[in-house]
C-alpha positions in Angstrom: 1.6 25.4 -12.7 -1.2 25.6 -10.1 -1.5 22.3 -8.3 -3.8 21.4 -5.6 -3.3 18.3 -3.5 -5.5 16.7 -1.2 -3.6 15.0 1.6 -7.0 13.5 3.3 -4.6 9.7 3.0 -2.3 11.2 5.5 -3.6 9.6 9.4 -3.8 6.9 10.7 -3.3 3.9 10.0 -0.6 5.3 7.5 -1.2 2.2 5.3 0.6 2.0 2.1 -2.0 5.0 0.4 -1.1 7.6 3.1 2.6 6.4 2.9 2.1 7.5 -0.8 0.6 10.5 -0.2 2.8 11.7 2.2 6.0 11.4 -0.1 4.6 12.3 -3.2 3.4 15.8 -1.4 6.7 15.7 0.1 8.7 15.5 -3.0 6.4 18.0 -4.9 7.0 20.6 -2.3 10.7 20.5 -2.6 10.4 20.4 -6.2 9.8 23.8 -6.6 8.2 23.6 -10.1 4.8 25.6 -9.1 4.0 28.5 -8.8 1.4 27.6 -6.0 0.9 24.4 -4.3 -1.9 24.3 -2.0 -2.9 20.8 0.5 -6.5 20.2 0.9 -8.0 18.4 3.5 -11.6 17.5 4.2 -13.1 20.8 3.4 -10.4 23.1 3.9 -6.9 24.2 2.3 -3.8 23.6 4.7 -0.6 25.1 4.9 1.0 22.6 6.7 2.1 18.6 5.8 0.3 16.8 8.7 2.6 14.1 10.0 1.5 10.2 9.7 0.1 9.6 13.4 1.4 6.5 14.9 -2.2 5.9 17.0 -6.3 6.7 16.2 -7.5 9.9 17.3 -10.9 11.5 17.4 -11.3 12.2 13.5 -10.2 8.8 12.7 -12.9 7.0 14.9 -15.8 9.3 14.2 -15.1 8.7 10.5 -15.0 5.1 11.3 -18.6 5.2 13.5 -19.9 6.8 9.8 -18.5 4.5 7.6 -20.1 1.9 9.8 -23.9 2.8 9.0 -24.8 3.3 5.3 -27.8 6.0 6.0 -24.8 8.1 7.9 -22.4 7.5 5.1 -24.2 8.7 2.8 -25.7 11.9 4.7 -21.7 12.8 5.3 -21.1 12.3 1.7 -23.4 14.4 0.4 -22.9 17.2 2.8 -19.1 17.1 2.3 -19.5 17.1 -1.7 -21.3 20.1 -0.7 -18.8 22.1 1.2 -16.2 20.8 -0.7 -17.7 22.5 -4.2 -18.1 25.6 -2.0 -14.5 26.0 -0.8 -12.8 25.0 -4.2 -15.6 27.1 -6.4 -13.2 29.5 -7.4 -10.3 27.5 -7.9 -10.6 27.0 -11.5 -7.2 27.6 -12.5 -5.5 25.4 -10.9 -5.4 21.3 -11.2 -6.5 19.2 -8.4 -5.4 15.7 -7.9 -6.7 13.0 -5.7 -4.4 10.7 -4.6 -6.8 7.9 -3.7 -10.0 7.4 -5.6 -11.6 10.2 -5.1 -12.2 13.3 -6.8 -14.6 16.5 -5.7 -16.9 18.4 -7.8 -13.9 21.1 -9.4 -14.4 23.5 -11.9 -10.3 22.9 -13.3 -8.9 20.3 -14.5 -8.1 16.8 -12.4 -6.4 13.6 -12.3 -7.4 10.7 -9.8 -5.1 7.9 -8.4 -6.3 4.6 -8.8 -4.1 2.1 -6.9 -6.4 -0.7 -7.2 -10.0 -2.0 -8.5 -10.6 -3.9 -5.8 -13.6 -2.4 -4.4 -15.5 -3.7 -8.2 -13.2 -7.1 -8.6 -12.6 -7.8 -4.8 -15.9 -6.8 -3.4 -16.2 -9.4 -1.1 -12.8 -8.5 1.1 -14.6 -4.8 2.0 -17.5 -4.0 4.4 -20.7 -4.2 2.6 -21.5 -0.2 3.9 -17.8 1.0 3.0 -17.7 -1.0 0.2 -21.3 1.3 -1.6 -19.6 4.6 -0.6 -16.0 3.8 -2.5 -17.9 2.2 -5.7 -19.9 5.6 -5.3 -16.8 7.9 -5.1 -14.8 5.9 -7.8 -17.7 6.0 -10.5 -17.8 9.6 -10.1 -14.1 10.0 -10.3 -14.7 8.3 -13.5 -16.5 10.8 -15.1 -15.1 13.7 -13.6 -11.2 13.0 -14.3 -9.2 13.9 -17.3 -6.6 11.8 -16.3 -6.0 9.1 -14.1 -2.8 7.3 -12.6 -2.4 4.1 -11.6 0.2 1.9 -9.5 1.3 -0.3 -12.0 0.8 -1.0 -15.8 -1.5 -4.2 -14.5 -3.9 -1.8 -12.6 -3.6 1.1 -15.5 -4.8 -1.8 -18.2 -7.5 -3.5 -15.6 -9.0 -0.1 -15.4 -9.2 0.6 -18.9 -10.8 -2.7 -19.7 -13.0 -2.7 -16.9 -14.5 1.2 -17.4 -13.4 1.2 -21.0 -11.9 4.0 -20.6 -9.0 5.1 -23.4 -5.6 3.8 -22.2 -3.5 6.8 -23.3 -5.3 8.8 -20.8 -4.4 6.7 -18.0 -0.9 6.8 -16.7 1.3 3.8 -14.9 3.3 5.8 -12.4 5.5 3.0 -10.0 5.3 3.6 -6.2 8.8 3.6 -4.3 10.3 3.6 -0.6 12.1 5.9 1.7 16.0 5.5 2.3 15.0 4.2 5.7 14.4 0.6 4.2 17.7 -0.5 4.2 20.1 -3.3 5.1 21.5 -3.1 8.9 24.4 -4.2 11.3 23.9 -6.4 13.8 24.2 -3.3 16.2 21.6 -1.5 14.9 18.9 -4.6 14.8 19.8 -4.9 18.5 16.1 -2.9 18.5 14.6 -6.5 17.5 14.6 -7.3 20.9 12.0 -4.8 21.8 9.8 -7.4 20.3 12.1 -10.5 21.6 13.1 -11.5 18.0 16.7 -11.8 16.8 18.3 -11.0 13.5 17.5 -13.6 11.0 15.3 -15.6 13.1 12.3 -15.1 11.7 10.0 -14.8 8.4 7.9 -11.5 7.7 4.8 -10.9 6.4 3.6 -7.3 6.6 0.0 -6.0 5.6 -3.0 -5.5 6.6 -4.7 -8.7 7.6 -7.4 -9.3 5.9 -8.7 -12.2 3.2 -7.3 -10.6 0.2 -3.5 -10.9 1.3 -3.7 -14.8 1.7 -2.6 -15.1 5.1 -4.8 -18.3 5.7 -2.9 -19.9 2.6 0.4 -18.2 3.9 -0.3 -20.1 7.2 -0.8 -23.5 5.6 1.6 -23.6 3.7 3.9 -22.6 6.8 2.4 -25.3 8.8 3.6 -28.0 6.2 7.5 -27.2 6.9 8.8 -29.2 9.4 7.8 -28.0 13.1 11.9 -27.7 13.9 12.6 -25.6 11.1 9.1 -23.6 11.8 10.0 -23.3 15.3 13.4 -21.9 14.7 12.1 -19.6 11.8 8.7 -18.4 13.5 5.9 -16.4 11.1 6.3 -13.0 12.3 3.3 -10.6 11.3 2.3 -7.0 11.1 -0.1 -4.6 10.1 -3.5 -2.7 10.9 -6.2 -5.7 12.0 -8.9 -5.1 8.9 -12.1 -6.6 8.1 -13.2 -10.0 8.0 -9.8 -11.0 9.8 -11.5 -13.2 12.7 -10.8 -16.9 11.3 -7.2 -15.4 10.2 -6.4 -14.5 14.1 -8.0 -17.8 15.4 -5.7 -19.5 13.1 -2.8 -17.3 14.5 -3.7 -17.9 18.1 -3.5 -21.4 17.4 0.0 -21.2 15.4 1.5 -19.0 18.2 0.4 -21.3 20.9 2.8 -24.5 18.8 5.7 -21.5 18.6 5.7 -21.3 15.0 3.8 -17.4 14.6 3.3 -14.2 16.4 1.2 -11.5 15.2 2.7 -7.9 16.6 -0.1 -5.4 15.5 0.2 -2.1 14.2 4.2 -1.7 15.0 5.2 2.3 15.2 6.4 3.4 11.8 10.0 3.9 12.5 10.4 0.4 13.9 9.2 -1.3 10.7 12.4 -1.1 8.8 13.9 -2.7 11.8 11.7 -5.2 11.6 11.9 -6.1 7.7 16.5 -5.7 7.8 16.3 -8.4 10.6 14.2 -10.8 8.4 15.2 -14.1 7.5 12.9 -13.9 4.3 10.0 -12.2 3.7 6.7 -13.8 2.6 4.0 -11.8 0.7 1.4 -14.3 -1.1 -1.3 -11.9 -1.9 -4.5 -12.7 -4.0 -4.0 -9.3 -6.0 -2.2 -5.8 -5.3 -2.5 -2.7 -7.1 1.4 -2.6 -6.5 2.5 -4.5 -3.6 4.5 -2.0 -2.2 6.3 -4.3 1.2 7.9 -6.3 -1.3 9.8 -3.2 -2.8 10.8 -2.4 1.3 12.0 -5.9 1.8 14.1 -5.6 -1.1 15.4 -2.7 -0.4 16.0 -4.2 3.1 18.2 -6.6 1.5 15.7 -9.5 2.1 14.8 -12.6 0.1 11.7 -12.7 -0.8 8.8 -15.1 -2.2 6.1 -13.7 -2.9 2.7 -14.7 -5.3 2.7 -14.3 -8.9 -0.5 -12.7 -8.9 -1.7 -9.1 -10.2 1.1 -6.6 -10.4 3.4 -8.6 -8.3 5.8 -9.8 -11.2 6.3 -5.8 -11.9 7.7 -4.9 -8.4 9.4 -8.2 -7.7 10.8 -8.6 -11.1 13.6 -11.7 -11.7 14.5 -11.2 -7.5 11.9 -13.3 -6.1 11.0 -17.0 -5.7 7.1 -16.3 -7.2 4.0 -19.2 -7.8 0.0 -19.2 -8.0 -0.8 -17.7 -4.0 -3.7 -20.4 -4.6 -0.8 -23.5 -4.5 -0.2 -24.2 -0.8 2.6 -26.7 -1.7 4.1 -24.7 -4.2 4.2 -21.9 -1.7 5.6 -24.1 0.7 8.7 -25.4 -1.2 9.5 -22.0 -1.8 9.0 -21.0 1.7 11.7 -24.0 2.9 13.8 -23.0 -0.6 14.2 -19.3 1.0 15.1 -20.3 4.4 17.5 -22.7 4.0 19.1 -22.7 0.0 22.1 -20.5 1.4 23.4 -19.8 -2.4 20.0 -18.6 -3.7 19.4 -16.0 -0.5 22.8 -14.1 -1.2 21.8 -14.0 -5.0 18.1 -12.9 -3.9 19.6 -10.2 -1.4 22.0 -8.8 -3.9 19.2 -9.1 -6.9 16.7 -7.3 -4.7 18.8 -4.6 -3.7 19.7 -3.4 -7.4 16.0 -3.7 -8.4 14.8 -1.7 -6.0 16.9 0.8 -6.5 15.3 1.6 -9.8 12.4 2.9 -7.9 12.3 6.2 -6.3 9.3 8.9 -4.4 11.7 11.0 -6.7 11.1 9.2 -9.9 7.1 8.5 -8.9 7.0 12.8 -8.5 8.5 13.5 -11.6 6.5 11.3 -13.8 3.6 12.3 -11.6 4.5 15.9 -12.6 4.7 14.6 -16.2 0.8 13.8 -15.9 -0.1 17.4 -15.1 1.6 18.8 -17.7 -0.2 16.5 -20.2 -3.3 17.4 -19.0 -2.6 21.1 -18.5 -1.4 21.0 -22.4 -4.7 19.4 -23.6 -6.7 22.2 -22.1 
């Protein structure tokens, strides 16, 4: 089997899609199942798997500038399409996998991973100039792909319904989290001091700061807890500052002044497992997720979880989390209160979460992905 894997998503900021691409590339590289495995980034092949950057670089800044202009974005897309076509024109003996929606013009068999359909179903949560580019590329991938991979059964069926695509050509392959997400000793958690935090003294949210994550709803629910509880267990948020987040940050600053919330920004990758393991509770009331990797990372860290019951999250959380409708602010407040105060439930949820998270692994993700490759090549 000969494979070309795009590693374009491995860049700053390393969100869930970048982490998925990096972990999949590592597993596939070490599997020994390929006659040839080549990584493709931008418009060239590379032998080295890049390390996820902890800060922005000139290439990322240039790309963000291009994305802010509809004209530049179109010109960039046309130019890159032409250059990639030329680079890949003699590779028809390989299978190409695009791990983030996009597929270039390619003469061989093609697989694309669709993580969610937010550019179509949650369009108002994307910048308009970026939305046009994403939709166009997604539609190209739908026409070009021999098979699609989805992170969850929810997304698999959503793709089939939305695009009238054959369900048997869409494969659900769940994500995972790495071994760095695990329970930690009190000694290890001393590292939280750099953020002014102590073990089991806060509720954590991890994710891009954007409307789709329902952070305003989370703040509304948290504000309904008794003030002494909020101040003794403040809400701590970390994640990349996303689009249309201004109102969220205004609310966060007001809560910070009242002493019950704090935004840490985008923290270094190495610190994230400590933030999870040191939390008293993890809260993730997102409105829409293709998978919801932070929920799994929290469970693997031994932390009780309160999340919404929307989209794919019931698949990820299983029976180990407290869940409610993301729009039910009163219901969410009650779950947060129980999650912080009910010690019996907390102990059970921690144990169940660890067992549930252990069912997911990057090795399983890679093995099931390779099986998709085999099916595509076997049908040619």
